[in-house]
Backbone and ligand atoms as CSV (ligand in chain L), in Angstrom:
chain,resi,resn,atom,element,x,y,z
A,1,UNK,N,N,162.945,115.287,92.102
A,1,UNK,CA,C,161.690,115.437,91.363
A,1,UNK,C,C,161.003,114.090,91.219
A,2,UNK,N,N,159.719,114.114,91.415
A,2,UNK,CA,C,158.967,112.861,91.309
A,2,UNK,C,C,158.863,112.418,89.853
A,3,UNK,N,N,158.955,111.109,89.689
A,3,UNK,CA,C,158.835,110.585,88.329
A,3,UNK,C,C,157.378,110.634,87.879
A,4,UNK,N,N,157.220,110.840,86.599
A,4,UNK,CA,C,155.887,110.836,86.007
A,4,UNK,C,C,155.606,109.452,85.449
A,5,UNK,N,N,154.380,109.004,85.596
A,5,UNK,CA,C,154.034,107.671,85.114
A,5,UNK,C,C,152.880,107.729,84.128
A,6,UNK,N,N,152.975,106.867,83.141
A,6,UNK,CA,C,151.945,106.772,82.108
A,6,UNK,C,C,151.141,105.492,82.338
A,7,UNK,N,N,149.844,105.611,82.599
A,7,UNK,CA,C,149.062,104.416,82.928
A,7,UNK,C,C,149.169,103.300,81.881
A,8,UNK,N,N,149.154,103.658,80.614
A,8,UNK,CA,C,149.135,102.630,79.573
A,8,UNK,C,C,150.498,101.967,79.373
A,9,UNK,N,N,151.545,102.602,79.886
A,9,UNK,CA,C,152.891,102.026,79.773
A,9,UNK,C,C,153.610,102.233,81.107
A,10,UNK,N,N,153.107,101.523,82.112
A,10,UNK,CA,C,153.556,101.783,83.480
A,10,UNK,C,C,154.818,100.992,83.828
A,11,UNK,N,N,155.823,101.721,84.287
A,11,UNK,CA,C,157.011,101.079,84.845
A,11,UNK,C,C,156.639,100.685,86.280
A,12,UNK,N,N,156.245,99.420,86.451
A,12,UNK,CA,C,155.614,98.980,87.692
A,12,UNK,C,C,156.561,99.108,88.890
A,13,UNK,N,N,157.823,98.701,88.695
A,13,UNK,CA,C,158.758,98.752,89.823
A,13,UNK,C,C,159.007,100.194,90.276
A,14,UNK,N,N,159.254,101.071,89.321
A,14,UNK,CA,C,159.487,102.476,89.666
A,14,UNK,C,C,158.249,103.077,90.337
A,15,UNK,N,N,157.085,102.694,89.853
A,15,UNK,CA,C,155.814,103.168,90.411
A,15,UNK,C,C,155.686,102.734,91.874
A,16,UNK,N,N,156.086,101.475,92.149
A,16,UNK,CA,C,156.031,100.967,93.516
A,16,UNK,C,C,157.102,101.626,94.386
A,17,UNK,N,N,158.310,101.767,93.826
A,17,UNK,CA,C,159.407,102.395,94.581
A,17,UNK,C,C,159.028,103.795,95.034
A,18,UNK,N,N,158.357,104.529,94.171
A,18,UNK,CA,C,157.978,105.902,94.495
A,18,UNK,C,C,156.718,105.971,95.351
A,19,UNK,N,N,156.057,104.826,95.518
A,19,UNK,CA,C,154.785,104.848,96.241
A,19,UNK,C,C,153.792,105.790,95.588
A,20,UNK,N,N,153.835,105.822,94.275
A,20,UNK,CA,C,153.019,106.790,93.536
A,20,UNK,C,C,151.562,106.379,93.449
A,21,UNK,N,N,150.754,107.371,93.151
A,21,UNK,CA,C,149.319,107.151,92.976
A,21,UNK,C,C,148.924,107.654,91.595
A,22,UNK,N,N,148.186,106.820,90.875
A,22,UNK,CA,C,147.617,107.252,89.607
A,22,UNK,C,C,146.108,107.071,89.709
A,23,UNK,N,N,145.377,107.992,89.091
A,23,UNK,CA,C,143.936,107.794,89.062
A,23,UNK,C,C,143.384,108.324,87.757
A,24,UNK,N,N,142.224,107.852,87.415
A,24,UNK,CA,C,141.637,108.258,86.150
A,24,UNK,C,C,140.129,108.400,86.241
A,25,UNK,N,N,139.626,109.378,85.487
A,25,UNK,CA,C,138.189,109.560,85.327
A,25,UNK,C,C,137.915,109.279,83.863
A,26,UNK,N,N,137.320,108.147,83.607
A,26,UNK,CA,C,137.072,107.779,82.218
A,26,UNK,C,C,135.574,107.570,82.020
A,27,UNK,N,N,135.232,107.052,80.853
A,27,UNK,CA,C,133.838,106.715,80.564
A,27,UNK,C,C,133.788,105.230,80.222
A,28,UNK,N,N,132.642,104.639,80.455
A,28,UNK,CA,C,132.465,103.232,80.118
A,28,UNK,C,C,132.825,102.999,78.653
A,29,UNK,N,N,132.459,103.975,77.791
A,29,UNK,CA,C,132.708,103.846,76.356
A,29,UNK,C,C,134.182,103.813,75.981
A,30,UNK,N,N,135.053,104.234,76.925
A,30,UNK,CA,C,136.492,104.190,76.646
A,30,UNK,C,C,137.033,102.767,76.720
A,31,UNK,N,N,136.240,101.859,77.272
A,31,UNK,CA,C,136.694,100.482,77.467
A,31,UNK,C,C,135.802,99.561,76.616
A,32,UNK,N,N,136.339,99.196,75.472
A,32,UNK,CA,C,135.513,98.545,74.443
A,32,UNK,C,C,134.853,97.254,74.922
A,33,UNK,N,N,135.631,96.423,75.645
A,33,UNK,CA,C,135.067,95.134,76.063
A,33,UNK,C,C,133.976,95.328,77.104
A,34,UNK,N,N,134.175,96.316,77.975
A,34,UNK,CA,C,133.174,96.611,78.996
A,34,UNK,C,C,131.917,97.192,78.347
A,35,UNK,N,N,132.131,98.104,77.410
A,35,UNK,CA,C,131.008,98.721,76.710
A,35,UNK,C,C,130.185,97.660,75.976
A,36,UNK,N,N,130.878,96.633,75.468
A,36,UNK,CA,C,130.175,95.559,74.760
A,36,UNK,C,C,129.231,94.815,75.704
A,37,UNK,N,N,129.626,94.691,76.978
A,37,UNK,CA,C,128.769,94.021,77.962
A,37,UNK,C,C,127.460,94.786,78.160
A,38,UNK,N,N,127.542,96.112,77.959
A,38,UNK,CA,C,126.351,96.949,78.117
A,38,UNK,C,C,125.625,97.118,76.787
A,39,UNK,N,N,126.033,96.360,75.800
A,39,UNK,CA,C,125.409,96.393,74.469
A,39,UNK,C,C,125.327,97.815,73.916
A,40,UNK,N,N,126.366,98.603,74.191
A,40,UNK,CA,C,126.413,99.954,73.645
A,40,UNK,C,C,125.632,100.983,74.444
A,41,UNK,N,N,124.937,100.561,75.505
A,41,UNK,CA,C,124.206,101.514,76.351
A,41,UNK,C,C,125.168,102.175,77.339
A,42,UNK,N,N,124.812,103.387,77.762
A,42,UNK,CA,C,125.528,104.047,78.849
A,42,UNK,C,C,126.998,104.302,78.589
A,43,UNK,N,N,127.336,104.582,77.346
A,43,UNK,CA,C,128.746,104.826,76.995
A,43,UNK,C,C,129.338,106.015,77.739
A,44,UNK,N,N,128.481,106.976,78.110
A,44,UNK,CA,C,128.968,108.182,78.777
A,44,UNK,C,C,129.005,108.049,80.294
A,45,UNK,N,N,128.624,106.906,80.800
A,45,UNK,CA,C,128.660,106.711,82.258
A,45,UNK,C,C,130.103,106.817,82.768
A,46,UNK,N,N,130.273,107.416,83.942
A,46,UNK,CA,C,131.631,107.567,84.470
A,46,UNK,C,C,132.230,106.243,84.928
A,47,UNK,N,N,133.516,106.136,84.733
A,47,UNK,CA,C,134.280,104.995,85.221
A,47,UNK,C,C,135.502,105.576,85.910
A,48,UNK,N,N,135.625,105.349,87.214
A,48,UNK,CA,C,136.754,105.908,87.943
A,48,UNK,C,C,137.656,104.793,88.442
A,49,UNK,N,N,138.937,105.081,88.468
A,49,UNK,CA,C,139.875,104.082,88.964
A,49,UNK,C,C,141.058,104.779,89.629
A,50,UNK,N,N,141.738,104.052,90.487
A,50,UNK,CA,C,142.972,104.561,91.071
A,50,UNK,C,C,143.897,103.386,91.354
A,51,UNK,N,N,145.179,103.660,91.291
A,51,UNK,CA,C,146.181,102.629,91.562
A,51,UNK,C,C,147.257,103.222,92.450
A,52,UNK,N,N,147.575,102.488,93.520
A,52,UNK,CA,C,148.595,102.931,94.466
A,52,UNK,C,C,149.747,101.939,94.433
A,53,UNK,N,N,150.948,102.443,94.172
A,53,UNK,CA,C,152.119,101.578,94.185
A,53,UNK,C,C,152.681,101.443,95.589
A,54,UNK,N,N,153.250,100.275,95.870
A,54,UNK,CA,C,153.861,100.068,97.182
A,54,UNK,C,C,155.041,99.115,97.046
A,55,UNK,N,N,156.173,99.488,97.631
A,55,UNK,CA,C,157.318,98.588,97.701
A,55,UNK,C,C,157.395,98.076,99.138
A,56,UNK,N,N,157.121,96.777,99.319
A,56,UNK,CA,C,157.153,96.200,100.659
A,56,UNK,C,C,158.530,95.655,100.955
A,57,UNK,N,N,158.975,95.907,102.182
A,57,UNK,CA,C,160.275,95.387,102.576
A,57,UNK,C,C,161.380,95.967,101.688
A,58,UNK,N,N,161.459,97.284,101.555
A,58,UNK,CA,C,162.344,97.906,100.556
A,58,UNK,C,C,163.833,97.623,100.774
A,59,UNK,N,N,164.228,97.299,102.024
A,59,UNK,CA,C,165.644,97.025,102.276
A,59,UNK,C,C,166.037,95.625,101.817
A,60,UNK,N,N,165.050,94.785,101.654
A,60,UNK,CA,C,165.308,93.393,101.312
A,60,UNK,C,C,165.723,93.268,99.846
A,61,UNK,N,N,166.573,92.268,99.567
A,61,UNK,CA,C,167.043,92.086,98.192
A,61,UNK,C,C,165.885,91.735,97.264
A,62,UNK,N,N,164.888,91.053,97.849
A,62,UNK,CA,C,163.701,90.735,97.058
A,62,UNK,C,C,162.507,91.541,97.553
A,63,UNK,N,N,162.644,92.841,97.526
A,63,UNK,CA,C,161.534,93.698,97.943
A,63,UNK,C,C,160.311,93.403,97.074
A,64,UNK,N,N,159.147,93.396,97.728
A,64,UNK,CA,C,157.930,93.041,96.982
A,64,UNK,C,C,157.294,94.268,96.338
A,65,UNK,N,N,156.931,94.073,95.083
A,65,UNK,CA,C,156.298,95.142,94.312
A,65,UNK,C,C,154.786,94.914,94.314
A,66,UNK,N,N,154.063,95.874,94.847
A,66,UNK,CA,C,152.606,95.756,94.934
A,66,UNK,C,C,151.928,96.936,94.250
A,67,UNK,N,N,150.751,96.645,93.686
A,67,UNK,CA,C,149.870,97.708,93.195
A,67,UNK,C,C,148.480,97.429,93.748
A,68,UNK,N,N,147.911,98.428,94.402
A,68,UNK,CA,C,146.562,98.324,94.956
A,68,UNK,C,C,145.613,99.064,94.015
A,69,UNK,N,N,144.679,98.320,93.490
A,69,UNK,CA,C,143.804,98.857,92.443
A,69,UNK,C,C,142.374,99.015,92.943
A,70,UNK,N,N,141.802,100.164,92.622
A,70,UNK,CA,C,140.375,100.376,92.887
A,70,UNK,C,C,139.733,100.873,91.600
A,71,UNK,N,N,138.528,100.417,91.333
A,71,UNK,CA,C,137.820,100.894,90.152
A,71,UNK,C,C,136.332,100.722,90.377
A,72,UNK,N,N,135.563,101.609,89.787
A,72,UNK,CA,C,134.124,101.408,89.826
A,72,UNK,C,C,133.415,102.037,88.644
A,73,UNK,N,N,132.319,101.402,88.315
A,73,UNK,CA,C,131.457,101.882,87.245
A,73,UNK,C,C,130.082,101.280,87.482
A,74,UNK,N,N,129.087,101.884,86.850
A,74,UNK,CA,C,127.741,101.307,86.902
A,74,UNK,C,C,127.345,100.985,85.473
A,75,UNK,N,N,127.121,99.712,85.225
A,75,UNK,CA,C,126.879,99.247,83.862
A,75,UNK,C,C,125.384,99.032,83.641
A,76,UNK,N,N,124.832,99.659,82.588
A,76,UNK,CA,C,123.428,99.387,82.294
A,76,UNK,C,C,123.301,98.038,81.597
A,77,UNK,N,N,122.546,97.137,82.204
A,77,UNK,CA,C,122.351,95.814,81.613
A,77,UNK,C,C,120.863,95.488,81.651
A,78,UNK,N,N,120.529,94.294,81.194
A,78,UNK,CA,C,119.131,93.869,81.220
A,78,UNK,C,C,118.967,92.811,82.312
A,79,UNK,N,N,118.053,93.088,83.233
A,79,UNK,CA,C,117.780,92.139,84.306
A,79,UNK,C,C,117.215,90.852,83.705
A,80,UNK,N,N,117.796,89.722,84.072
A,80,UNK,CA,C,117.373,88.452,83.497
A,80,UNK,C,C,116.165,87.863,84.208
A,81,UNK,N,N,115.666,88.572,85.229
A,81,UNK,CA,C,114.466,88.104,85.911
A,81,UNK,C,C,113.241,88.807,85.348
A,82,UNK,N,N,113.333,90.146,85.209
A,82,UNK,CA,C,112.155,90.890,84.744
A,82,UNK,C,C,112.340,91.455,83.338
A,83,UNK,N,N,113.538,91.320,82.787
A,83,UNK,CA,C,113.874,91.779,81.437
A,83,UNK,C,C,113.755,93.290,81.267
A,84,UNK,N,N,113.818,94.023,82.370
A,84,UNK,CA,C,113.860,95.489,82.333
A,84,UNK,C,C,115.313,95.934,82.520
A,85,UNK,N,N,115.625,97.190,82.091
A,85,UNK,CA,C,116.993,97.688,82.307
A,85,UNK,C,C,117.358,97.699,83.796
A,86,UNK,N,N,118.582,97.352,84.082
A,86,UNK,CA,C,119.058,97.332,85.465
A,86,UNK,C,C,120.448,97.945,85.518
A,87,UNK,N,N,120.661,98.808,86.504
A,87,UNK,CA,C,121.992,99.376,86.709
A,87,UNK,C,C,122.792,98.427,87.586
A,88,UNK,N,N,123.863,97.889,87.031
A,88,UNK,CA,C,124.667,96.910,87.762
A,88,UNK,C,C,125.963,97.581,88.223
A,89,UNK,N,N,126.114,97.788,89.533
A,89,UNK,CA,C,127.350,98.399,90.026
A,89,UNK,C,C,128.508,97.408,90.005
A,90,UNK,N,N,129.635,97.872,89.480
A,90,UNK,CA,C,130.854,97.052,89.461
A,90,UNK,C,C,131.877,97.732,90.347
A,91,UNK,N,N,132.389,97.024,91.318
A,91,UNK,CA,C,133.369,97.597,92.244
A,91,UNK,C,C,134.567,96.675,92.355
A,92,UNK,N,N,135.740,97.227,92.108
A,92,UNK,CA,C,136.991,96.472,92.213
A,92,UNK,C,C,137.845,97.091,93.319
A,93,UNK,N,N,138.344,96.264,94.203
A,93,UNK,CA,C,139.273,96.708,95.248
A,93,UNK,C,C,140.207,95.530,95.492
A,94,UNK,N,N,141.335,95.528,94.799
A,94,UNK,CA,C,142.177,94.329,94.808
A,94,UNK,C,C,143.650,94.724,94.770
A,95,UNK,N,N,144.453,93.891,95.410
A,95,UNK,CA,C,145.893,94.148,95.425
A,95,UNK,C,C,146.622,93.084,94.620
A,96,UNK,N,N,147.641,93.518,93.921
A,96,UNK,CA,C,148.416,92.611,93.074
A,96,UNK,C,C,149.882,92.684,93.463
A,97,UNK,N,N,150.490,91.512,93.513
A,97,UNK,CA,C,151.935,91.475,93.709
A,97,UNK,C,C,152.569,91.130,92.371
A,98,UNK,N,N,153.579,91.894,92.005
A,98,UNK,CA,C,154.244,91.688,90.724
A,98,UNK,C,C,155.520,90.889,90.929
A,99,UNK,N,N,155.639,89.811,90.171
A,99,UNK,CA,C,156.811,88.946,90.268
A,99,UNK,C,C,157.559,88.963,88.939
A,100,UNK,N,N,158.716,88.265,88.917
A,100,UNK,CA,C,159.678,88.412,87.815
A,100,UNK,C,C,159.069,88.213,86.423
A,101,UNK,N,N,158.277,87.151,86.272
A,101,UNK,CA,C,157.750,86.854,84.941
A,101,UNK,C,C,156.520,85.945,85.054
A,102,UNK,N,N,155.952,85.602,83.897
A,102,UNK,CA,C,154.744,84.785,83.856
A,102,UNK,C,C,154.959,83.417,84.503
A,103,UNK,N,N,156.143,82.836,84.263
A,103,UNK,CA,C,156.431,81.495,84.806
A,103,UNK,C,C,156.414,81.535,86.327
A,104,UNK,N,N,157.060,82.555,86.900
A,104,UNK,CA,C,157.081,82.691,88.351
A,104,UNK,C,C,155.668,82.880,88.888
A,105,UNK,N,N,154.908,83.704,88.214
A,105,UNK,CA,C,153.536,83.952,88.647
A,105,UNK,C,C,152.735,82.650,88.644
A,106,UNK,N,N,152.900,81.866,87.584
A,106,UNK,CA,C,152.164,80.602,87.478
A,106,UNK,C,C,152.620,79.619,88.544
A,107,UNK,N,N,153.944,79.573,88.795
A,107,UNK,CA,C,154.493,78.628,89.759
A,107,UNK,C,C,154.043,78.946,91.185
A,108,UNK,N,N,153.932,80.240,91.490
A,108,UNK,CA,C,153.593,80.656,92.855
A,108,UNK,C,C,152.090,80.752,93.078
A,109,UNK,N,N,151.334,80.661,91.982
A,109,UNK,CA,C,149.909,80.963,92.048
A,109,UNK,C,C,149.157,80.099,93.055
A,110,UNK,N,N,149.541,78.834,93.165
A,110,UNK,CA,C,148.814,77.914,94.051
A,110,UNK,C,C,148.997,78.265,95.517
A,111,UNK,N,N,150.227,78.619,95.873
A,111,UNK,CA,C,150.505,78.853,97.288
A,111,UNK,C,C,150.209,80.285,97.727
A,112,UNK,N,N,150.266,81.215,96.791
A,112,UNK,CA,C,150.056,82.620,97.161
A,112,UNK,C,C,148.567,82.926,97.274
A,113,UNK,N,N,148.223,83.687,98.297
A,113,UNK,CA,C,146.825,84.069,98.465
A,113,UNK,C,C,146.498,85.301,97.642
A,114,UNK,N,N,147.513,86.116,97.377
A,114,UNK,CA,C,147.279,87.335,96.613
A,114,UNK,C,C,147.294,87.042,95.113
A,115,UNK,N,N,146.852,88.010,94.349
A,115,UNK,CA,C,146.905,87.891,92.903
A,115,UNK,C,C,148.299,88.254,92.421
A,116,UNK,N,N,148.830,87.424,91.527
A,116,UNK,CA,C,150.185,87.631,91.027
A,116,UNK,C,C,150.158,88.020,89.558
A,117,UNK,N,N,151.021,88.954,89.216
A,117,UNK,CA,C,151.157,89.358,87.819
A,117,UNK,C,C,152.633,89.470,87.489
A,118,UNK,N,N,152.949,89.358,86.218
A,118,UNK,CA,C,154.335,89.500,85.774
A,118,UNK,C,C,154.687,90.984,85.702
A,119,UNK,N,N,155.850,91.315,86.241
A,119,UNK,CA,C,156.275,92.720,86.260
A,119,UNK,C,C,156.612,93.165,84.837
A,120,UNK,N,N,156.473,94.450,84.614
A,120,UNK,CA,C,156.740,94.994,83.285
A,120,UNK,C,C,157.171,96.446,83.434
A,121,UNK,N,N,157.927,96.901,82.471
A,121,UNK,CA,C,158.283,98.317,82.468
A,121,UNK,C,C,157.316,99.106,81.606
A,122,UNK,N,N,156.393,98.391,80.983
A,122,UNK,CA,C,155.381,99.061,80.159
A,122,UNK,C,C,154.055,98.341,80.363
A,123,UNK,N,N,153.644,98.307,81.624
A,123,UNK,CA,C,152.431,97.571,81.976
A,123,UNK,C,C,151.181,98.351,81.560
A,124,UNK,N,N,150.209,97.602,81.070
A,124,UNK,CA,C,148.948,98.194,80.601
A,124,UNK,C,C,147.965,98.278,81.767
A,125,UNK,N,N,148.037,99.368,82.519
A,125,UNK,CA,C,147.179,99.528,83.693
A,125,UNK,C,C,145.696,99.653,83.337
A,126,UNK,N,N,145.343,100.455,82.325
A,126,UNK,CA,C,143.921,100.498,81.947
A,126,UNK,C,C,143.401,99.120,81.529
A,127,UNK,N,N,144.272,98.303,80.933
A,127,UNK,CA,C,143.868,96.939,80.565
A,127,UNK,C,C,143.523,96.120,81.788
A,128,UNK,N,N,144.301,96.295,82.863
A,128,UNK,CA,C,144.023,95.586,84.108
A,128,UNK,C,C,142.722,96.088,84.737
A,129,UNK,N,N,142.525,97.411,84.686
A,129,UNK,CA,C,141.275,97.991,85.198
A,129,UNK,C,C,140.082,97.341,84.498
A,130,UNK,N,N,140.193,97.232,83.178
A,130,UNK,CA,C,139.082,96.665,82.419
A,130,UNK,C,C,138.905,95.178,82.721
A,131,UNK,N,N,140.021,94.442,82.768
A,131,UNK,CA,C,139.958,93.011,83.097
A,131,UNK,C,C,139.229,92.781,84.421
A,132,UNK,N,N,139.607,93.593,85.405
A,132,UNK,CA,C,139.051,93.395,86.747
A,132,UNK,C,C,137.578,93.778,86.805
A,133,UNK,N,N,137.207,94.859,86.105
A,133,UNK,CA,C,135.794,95.238,86.068
A,133,UNK,C,C,134.971,94.179,85.350
A,134,UNK,N,N,135.547,93.616,84.279
A,134,UNK,CA,C,134.834,92.568,83.524
A,134,UNK,C,C,134.571,91.354,84.409
A,135,UNK,N,N,135.528,91.065,85.312
A,135,UNK,CA,C,135.338,89.917,86.189
A,135,UNK,C,C,134.209,90.139,87.188
A,136,UNK,N,N,133.855,91.406,87.400
A,136,UNK,CA,C,132.759,91.718,88.320
A,136,UNK,C,C,131.395,91.711,87.628
A,137,UNK,N,N,131.403,91.630,86.299
A,137,UNK,CA,C,130.134,91.616,85.572
A,137,UNK,C,C,129.426,90.292,85.867
A,138,UNK,N,N,128.211,90.340,86.410
A,138,UNK,CA,C,127.525,89.090,86.737
A,138,UNK,C,C,127.153,88.308,85.479
A,139,UNK,N,N,127.240,86.990,85.575
A,139,UNK,CA,C,126.846,86.137,84.455
A,139,UNK,C,C,125.352,86.322,84.167
A,140,UNK,N,N,124.597,86.427,85.247
A,140,UNK,CA,C,123.155,86.651,85.117
A,140,UNK,C,C,122.808,87.951,85.854
A,141,UNK,N,N,122.830,89.083,85.120
A,141,UNK,CA,C,122.521,90.353,85.790
A,141,UNK,C,C,121.065,90.380,86.262
A,142,UNK,N,N,120.860,90.904,87.458
A,142,UNK,CA,C,119.518,90.957,88.040
A,142,UNK,C,C,119.385,92.159,88.946
A,143,UNK,N,N,118.174,92.722,89.026
A,143,UNK,CA,C,117.883,93.704,90.064
A,143,UNK,C,C,117.986,93.012,91.424
A,144,UNK,N,N,118.371,93.761,92.432
A,144,UNK,CA,C,118.229,93.223,93.792
A,144,UNK,C,C,116.743,92.988,94.062
A,145,UNK,N,N,115.963,93.996,93.712
A,145,UNK,CA,C,114.505,93.878,93.802
A,145,UNK,C,C,113.939,94.408,92.493
A,146,UNK,N,N,113.252,93.563,91.766
A,146,UNK,CA,C,112.726,93.980,90.472
A,146,UNK,C,C,111.619,95.016,90.658
A,147,UNK,N,N,111.602,96.046,89.780
A,147,UNK,CA,C,110.600,97.104,89.927
A,147,UNK,C,C,109.199,96.665,89.511
A,148,UNK,N,N,109.099,95.624,88.727
A,148,UNK,CA,C,107.780,95.196,88.253
A,148,UNK,C,C,107.507,93.771,88.719
A,149,UNK,N,N,106.237,93.427,88.716
A,149,UNK,CA,C,105.858,92.075,89.123
A,149,UNK,C,C,106.450,91.068,88.150
A,150,UNK,N,N,106.953,90.007,88.678
A,150,UNK,CA,C,107.592,88.986,87.856
A,150,UNK,C,C,106.659,87.797,87.730
A,151,UNK,N,N,106.656,87.211,86.549
A,151,UNK,CA,C,105.790,86.050,86.330
A,151,UNK,C,C,106.124,84.946,87.324
A,152,UNK,N,N,105.053,84.390,87.860
A,152,UNK,CA,C,105.229,83.414,88.936
A,152,UNK,C,C,106.025,82.184,88.511
A,153,UNK,N,N,105.868,81.800,87.284
A,153,UNK,CA,C,106.507,80.558,86.850
A,153,UNK,C,C,108.022,80.611,87.049
A,154,UNK,N,N,108.589,81.820,86.924
A,154,UNK,CA,C,110.034,81.932,87.059
A,154,UNK,C,C,110.436,82.000,88.529
A,155,UNK,N,N,109.585,82.663,89.328
A,155,UNK,CA,C,109.915,82.850,90.732
A,155,UNK,C,C,109.583,81.617,91.564
A,156,UNK,N,N,108.636,80.810,91.108
A,156,UNK,CA,C,108.185,79.653,91.876
A,156,UNK,C,C,109.354,78.699,92.146
A,157,UNK,N,N,109.684,78.455,93.418
A,157,UNK,CA,C,110.826,77.574,93.721
A,157,UNK,C,C,110.601,76.136,93.240
A,158,UNK,N,N,109.327,75.775,93.027
A,158,UNK,CA,C,109.075,74.404,92.570
A,158,UNK,C,C,109.213,74.273,91.060
A,159,UNK,N,N,109.356,75.416,90.413
A,159,UNK,CA,C,109.488,75.400,88.950
A,159,UNK,C,C,110.814,74.744,88.582
A,160,UNK,N,N,110.743,73.674,87.832
A,160,UNK,CA,C,111.982,72.954,87.493
A,160,UNK,C,C,112.342,73.130,86.032
A,161,UNK,N,N,113.602,73.390,85.807
A,161,UNK,CA,C,114.097,73.395,84.442
A,161,UNK,C,C,114.154,71.947,83.972
A,162,UNK,N,N,113.784,71.687,82.709
A,162,UNK,CA,C,113.959,70.327,82.209
A,162,UNK,C,C,115.442,69.961,82.232
A,163,UNK,N,N,115.725,68.818,82.760
A,163,UNK,CA,C,117.122,68.425,82.910
A,163,UNK,C,C,117.659,67.834,81.604
A,164,UNK,N,N,118.816,68.303,81.152
A,164,UNK,CA,C,119.347,67.713,79.918
A,164,UNK,C,C,119.729,66.254,80.147
A,165,UNK,N,N,119.534,65.457,79.121
A,165,UNK,CA,C,119.847,64.036,79.227
A,165,UNK,C,C,121.345,63.854,79.476
A,166,UNK,N,N,121.678,62.956,80.339
A,166,UNK,CA,C,123.087,62.654,80.603
A,166,UNK,C,C,123.663,61.859,79.430
A,167,UNK,N,N,124.604,62.462,78.690
A,167,UNK,CA,C,125.127,61.795,77.481
A,167,UNK,C,C,125.853,60.492,77.803
A,168,UNK,N,N,126.396,60.400,79.013
A,168,UNK,CA,C,127.139,59.187,79.358
A,168,UNK,C,C,126.200,58.009,79.610
A,169,UNK,N,N,125.033,58.321,80.177
A,169,UNK,CA,C,124.045,57.271,80.387
A,169,UNK,C,C,123.649,56.675,79.038
A,170,UNK,N,N,123.478,57.569,78.080
A,170,UNK,CA,C,123.106,57.125,76.749
A,170,UNK,C,C,124.214,56.277,76.126
A,171,UNK,N,N,125.440,56.672,76.349
A,171,UNK,CA,C,126.585,55.952,75.817
A,171,UNK,C,C,126.620,54.537,76.365
A,172,UNK,N,N,126.317,54.412,77.649
A,172,UNK,CA,C,126.340,53.087,78.266
A,172,UNK,C,C,125.304,52.183,77.617
A,173,UNK,N,N,124.146,52.784,77.339
A,173,UNK,CA,C,123.085,51.995,76.708
A,173,UNK,C,C,123.539,51.525,75.331
A,174,UNK,N,N,124.163,52.433,74.588
A,174,UNK,CA,C,124.602,52.111,73.245
A,174,UNK,C,C,125.656,50.996,73.257
A,175,UNK,N,N,126.488,51.034,74.311
A,175,UNK,CA,C,127.538,50.040,74.403
A,175,UNK,C,C,126.999,48.700,74.885
A,176,UNK,N,N,125.745,48.727,75.337
A,176,UNK,CA,C,125.143,47.491,75.814
A,176,UNK,C,C,125.509,47.150,77.243
A,177,UNK,N,N,126.185,48.081,77.887
A,177,UNK,CA,C,126.559,47.879,79.284
A,177,UNK,C,C,125.395,48.192,80.187
A,178,UNK,N,N,125.628,48.111,81.490
A,178,UNK,CA,C,124.520,48.380,82.393
A,178,UNK,C,C,124.868,49.270,83.522
L,1,ZN,ZN,ZN,114.581,92.847,87.393
């Protein structure tokens, strides 16, 4: 009989050993931090995710535990160019390798190309879904093409932001150096 897995308390190794698949149909409002990015708008928007477990090299003493994660949602935000509402699509498609603990993950992080996480028998999968979607939220949300005419001053490539004074230059002056 196949083992049953609980997304919020996932036994990651068993999930990978079984090559199991979990998926969820949620709402943006179910994820508080994500919903906050949308300033409370679009709470009922669908958020779908799926996770596929994989045990690589299963005969090996150090078989690798992998989880392949996909998630998507469309977040209503405010376009910072035209200040009108903009639907910002968030798409996650990423694979994670689970290692013994946080220390191992940190130690291997530089050399490994994949994302590393500490293995757990009660891993918070929805938390990872939310973390990954949050990382896709643009710092400056914008329409690809704004629906309304945008003021020229912002679009003009010659328009320069006033540059903040370099505090170190000022320090040198104060010190009397040159
Ligand atoms: Zn816009």
